[in-house]
N, C-alpha and C positions, 0 to 999 in steps of 0.2 A: 504494500500500500504506500502511496506517495506521502511524503512528510507533511505536505500541506493538508491532505485529507485527514491525517491523524491529528494534526493541530485543530482542524475544524471540528472533528468529533469531540476532542477534549474540551474545547471551548464551549461546545453545546452542552457539556456535562458540568460546566462551571469550573473547569480546571484552568488555572493560569499557566500557560506554557512558555512564558517569557524566559528566554535563555536556557530552555530545557532541551536536552538531546532526545533523539527519537526513543531510545530505550527507556528513559525516565518518564517520558510522556505516556508510553504504553503501560509502564508500571503504575502510573497514576490512574489511568483508565481502568486497569485491572483491579486496583485497590477500590476505586469508586464503585465498581460493579460487584464488590465483595468476592473477587476471585483471587487466586494465588498469584503473586507477582513473579511469574516464572519466565517471562520473555527474556531470552538470551542467557539464561542461567544453566547450570549443569543439569537441571531437571529436563531440559530439552533433549538430552541424550536418551531419555526413557519415556518420552511423551507419547501418550496414547490418545490424546485429544484430537481426533480427526476433524472435528467440526470447528476447531478454534479459528477465530478470525485472523489471528497473528501467526498461525502455524508456518506458512511458507516463509514469511519474513524471519521468523524466529530461527528456523532450522538453517536458513542461509546465513543469518547473522552469526549463529553459533559456529557454523562451518568456517566462516571468515576469521573469527577470533582464534580458532584452533590452528589455522594456517599460519598465523603470525608468530 
């Protein structure tokens, strides 16, 4: 999902995204929805949440972090 779309979603939930990185915005959205703040964490290695909105971004983010 595009960064601007994530910001728009967060702002619609009343989350101030000023100077926040993508991962932190997604964590704030997950927290607001009473979900586990798992985006980009080690939990992604064992994720079974096929319907998660963030799944594809999360797995590619996690893969990029491991490559570094």
